[in-house]
N, C-alpha and C positions, 0 to 999 in steps of 0.2 A: 179462629180471625178474630179479633177486634176492632169489629169499622164501629160501630158505636162507641167506642170510649176518646173521651176527650186526651188530647192529651196535649200537655199543659210545656207552653214554647218558653224558656228563657230569653228574653228581647231583654240584648248588649244595648249601651247607653252608646252614642255619638262622646268620641271622645272631643270635640272642638264645643258643640252646646252643652251636651248633657242628654239631650232628647232619648224619649228610647226608640230605637229602631225596629218598626214594625213591620216593616218586609223584606226581601231579601233574602240569602242567605246568613247561617245564624253567627259566622265568625265575619258580620260583617261590621267595623270601624267607623263609619262613620254615614249620616242619615242624608245629604245630599252631594254632589261636587262642589259647590260650594265649602263647604264643611272643611275638605276634604284640605282643597285647596288652600284657605284659612290657615287650617291646621299646622301644613308644608311650608309656606311662607310661613308662617309662624318662628319655626325651627331653623330656618335658611338663617331668618335678621338679623341676630346676634354674627354669625359668620359675616355676611354680607355688610354689615356694619364695620367689620373691622377689618373688612378689602379697603371700604372706603376712606376710614380714617387714612389708615400704612400711606393709600394712594392721593392724601392729600398731601403726608407727612412727604411721600416724596413728590409730589409737583413743588411744595413748598421751599424742599431743598433748593430744586431743580432751578426756580424762578430767581432766588439768594445768587446760587454759581452761577446762573447767566446773566447779572446784573452787574456779578463783581466783572467778570469777563468785560461786558461791554460797557466797565467804565474804562479796563484799559491795564487795571492791575490781574497777576498772577498768582498775587498770594494776598491771605487776607492774616488778623488779627484772630483767633476763633472766638475771644467772646464778641467779639464786631462782628461774629458773621451772625452767632446767636442771640443778639440785640436784632438783627432784620429778620428773624425767625427762620434760622438754618439750628436741624435738628443734631447732633454729631452721630449717632446711633443708629442714623438711618439712611440706610442706600441700599442700590441693587446691583451692587458687585464688589469685590473686592481680592487682595493678594500682595502677595509679600514679592517686592519688589526691591532686590538687593541688599541692605539694612534700613529701610522702610516698608508702610503698610502702604500700600495705594488705592484709594478705595473709587467708587465710581457711583456716575448716579446719570442714571442712562447713557447719554453716549460724554457725559461731560466727567473727566479724569481730573484728581486730588489726590496728595498726600496730606493725612492730619497728623499731625502731635499735639502731645495736650494744651500745648499753647496758641498753636497755629494752623493755619490750608495756606498749600503754597502745592504749586506746580500745575496749578487749572492751566487747566485746556481744553479744548472739545478733539474729541475722536473726530478726524476723518473717514471717508469710509467706511461707511458703520454697513457688515454684511448682518440684513432682516431673511428668514428662510421665507422665502411662501408660505409652506404649510411642514407642519413637524412632522408628516405620515413619512414612512420609505418608500423607495420610489419603486417601482413595480413595472417590469419588459416588459 
C-alpha cells in the first residue's frame, strides 16, 4: 500500500478567470458559479446581440409601414421608404402570390418591386396559437 506517498494532483485552471482550481473534481472547469455564469453569458452574448439587431430592424420596418398606412397611402417609392428607415431585406414572411412576391412584417402585408412598395395592408384576424405544444387528450 502506498499510504505514505504524496500523489501530485494536476490542478486545472478556470476557463473564465484563469485561477487554479484547488478543490473539487479533477475535470472541473470553473472555480465558482460566478465564473461559470460569466463564461456562458459571454458565449451567448453574440447570439443575443444578433437577435436584438434583427428585432430592432423588424420593428423599424413595421413602424415605417404602419406610418405609411396611417397616412392613408397603400404604396410608396422604395427609396422614400428606405429614407424613412425601411430595410428591404428584413421581413417576417415571404410567399409567391401569382406573379408577385408578397412579403410580411408581422401583421402587415406588402408587395415589393425593385422601385416600389405597394398593396400595403394589415392582415385582419391574425391567429396566434397560445402554445406550440401538441394537444394532449
